[in-house]
N, C-alpha and C positions, 0 to 999 in steps of 0.2 A: 615126685610131685609133677602133675601135668601142667605144662605152661599154659597161661591164659591165651586165648585166641587174640590175634592182632592183625592189622592190615599190612604193616611193614616190619621188616627186620633192619636194624641199623647196622651198616657195614663199616662205616668210619664216621668221623665227626660230621660230615656234610652229605653222606650218601646212604641211600636206603633201598632195600630190595622188596618189591611187593610180594605178598603171600597170596595163596589162593582165596583168602577171605576178601581180598581187594577186587576180585573179579566182578565185572559188571554184567547186567542182562543185555546191554546194548549190542554186544558182539564179542567174538572170540578175541582174547588178549586185550580187551578194554578194561580200564580200571573204573571203579564206581565213584560216585560223588562223595559219599561220606568218608571214604578212605583218603581222598585227595584233600578235601577241606580239613579233615582231622589232622593229617600230617602237617599241613601248613600252620594250623592253629597251634599244634603242639610245639613246633619249632619256635614260633613267635612268642608263645607264652614262656617257654623255657629260657629264651635268650633275653627277653625284654620285659617280662612280667614283673610287677612290683606290688607289694602290699599297699603302698600309698596311692596306687592308681587303679581305677576301675576300668576293665576292658569293655568299653561301651559299644564299639562297633567293629565287626569284622566284615570286610567285603572281599569276596573271592571271585576272580574272573577265570573261567575254565576255557582257555583259549582253543584247545584242540583235544582230541581223544588221547588220553594218556594210556601207555602200554605197560605190559608186565616186564619192564626192564629197569635197570638201576636208575634211580632218581636222585638227582643232586639238588640240595637246598642252598640258595644264595640269599642272604639276608642283608638288610640295610636299615640303619637308624636314620629316618628322614628328618625328624625334628624332635628335640628333647627340651620342651619348654617347661615353664613353672607349673602350668595347669594342664597342658595338652602334650601328649607324647604320640608320635606317629612312626610306625615301623612297617617294613615291607619284607615279604618273602616270595621268592620265585622258585618254582619246582621245574627243574631242567632235565630233559631226557634226550640223549644223543645230541647235545648242543643246542636244543630248541626249547624255549620256555613254553610249558604246557599249562601252567597255573601261576597266577600272581595274586597274592593276598596282602591286604593292608589292614593293620590293626590300629585303631584309634583308642587311646586310653585317656581318661580324665582323672585329675587328682580328686580324691575323695574329700568331701567337705560337708559343712552343715547345710541342710535344705533352707530355701528362702521362707519368709513368713507367708502365712495365708494358706488357703485351700484351693485346689485346682480340680477341674473336671477329670473323671476317670471313667472309662467304659465299663459297663457291667459285663461280666464274663461268666460263662457256665461251662464247666468241664468236669465230667464225672469219670474217673478212671475205672477200668474193669474191676469186678469184684475179686476175681482170682488172677493174680499175677504170679504164675507158677514157674517162670523161667527168667533168668537174667539175660539170656542171649536172644530170645525170640521176641519178635514184634507182635503186639496185639493191635489189630486195626479195626476200626469201627466206622459205621456210616449211619446217618439218620434213618430210622426205621428198620435197621438190620442188626443192631447191637454190636457186640465185640466178638471177633474170632481171631484165629492166628493165620488165616488164609487170605491173601490179597484178592484172590479170585472171587471170594464171596462178596466183594465190594466193588466189582466192576459195574457201577451204576452211575446215575447222575445226581446222587444225594451228597450232602455235605459230609466230609470225611475227617477222621482224626486217627492218630496212633500213639501208642506208648512204647518206648523202647529204652533199654539200657545199652548204649553203644559199647562195642568191644573196643579194646585198646587200639589207638592209632599206631603205636610203635611197641614192638615186643619188649617186655621187661620194664615198661614205663607206664604206670597207671595213669589213666586220663585225668587231667585236672578238670575242675568244673567248667572252665572256658572251653576246653576241647569237647567235653560231653555236650555242651550247649550247641556248639557249632556243628558237630556231627549230626545231632538230632535234628537241628534246624534245616539241614539239607533235605529232610523229608518234606519240607514245604512243597517241593515239586511233586512229590507223590500225592499228598492229600489234596492238592489243587488240580493236578493234571490227569489224575486217574478217572477215566470215564467208562462208558458202557462197552467200549472195545479195547480197553487197556490204556496204556500210556503212549501217546503219540507225539508228545512234546519233549524235547531234551533241553534241560536248562543250561544256559551258558554262563550263569553267575549265581551267586548267593550273597545276600546281605543279611547279617544278623545284628540286631540292635538290642542291647541289654540294659535294663534298669538296675539289675543286680545279677549275681551269679546264681545258678541253681544250687539248692541246698542238699540235694541228693542226686544220685546218678540216674534215676529213672525219670525220663522226661517225656511229656506229652506234647503233641503238635496238633493243633486244630485249625482247619481252613477257615479263613475269614473272608477272602475275596478271590475271584477268578474272572479275569476279563480276557477275551480273545478276539482277534480280527486278522485276516490275511495271513494266517499261519503263525501269528505271534501270540504268546500267552504271557500274562502277568498274574502272579499269585502271591497272596500274603497269608500268614498264619500266626497264631499266638502260641507262645511256648509256656508250658506249665511244669511245675514240680509239685511236691506234696503240699506246699504252702500256697499255691496259686500261680497266677500269671506273673512272668518276670521278663518277658521280651517278645520280640517280633522277628519273623523270618520273611524275606521277600525274594522271589526269584523271577527272572524273565526267561522265556524259553522260546524255541523255534520248532516248527513242525518237523518231525523226523518220520514221515509216513512210511518210507521204505523199510524202516527197522522198528515199526511200532511193536511194543511189547504187549502181547495178549497173555495175561497171567493164567487164563483158563487152560492154556497149553503148557504151562510151566511145570516140570516135574518136582520143583521145590517151591510151591506157591506161597509158603510162609516166609520166604527169604526175600528181604528187600535189598540186600547188599549185592 
């Protein structure tokens, strides 16, 4: 039986080795965002997740470029309250913290009385989703394809993906799938006519509920830029509709801008 693809292989309780699937477009021996946020989310969910608590927010700071070396996870229970639980995970390489993630969980309860405003959303998935591992990307006026290069334009963008496993031999939980897919907020907001020229330094995922299936859509909602700084937000969707929001801040990375029209693997976002 062929092993499912994964970003990391676990070496010991707290150490992980990146696989080739974790390779980034940004440079040789750089790890990609979905791999890093997925590993942090998987560790936090495994160690601190609870059926009584809803994982409502994950905030990940990507301090510096992570490399293809052994990565150690250090976790901490920050607060374990009656209604709120806060936990933290750091990913360390060669003694330096490269990623820090914070998970905020709220105790599940009955909703309050009354009705509230809710935004109207419109997201139509591709008619044919013929692969679990490949991304389908779309933009206004251009439909859906599997090639990122087809969507190097200035239109609103969206994609649908089923993330591969963060850790080999450990099927992603709904939280891990949501966080890994939400990292694509940077792609759908920062992909322009010349490719992606902003590199995100963080990711915030806010969830009203967990996704009910593994295939998750991400659709751009806003994108604001000035002085080489970008802020982008997107809505997350599953087969039942919208369930959360992704937000990224990013900084211009002009010297290493990714032009997908020159990519030999244009349908690969990892």
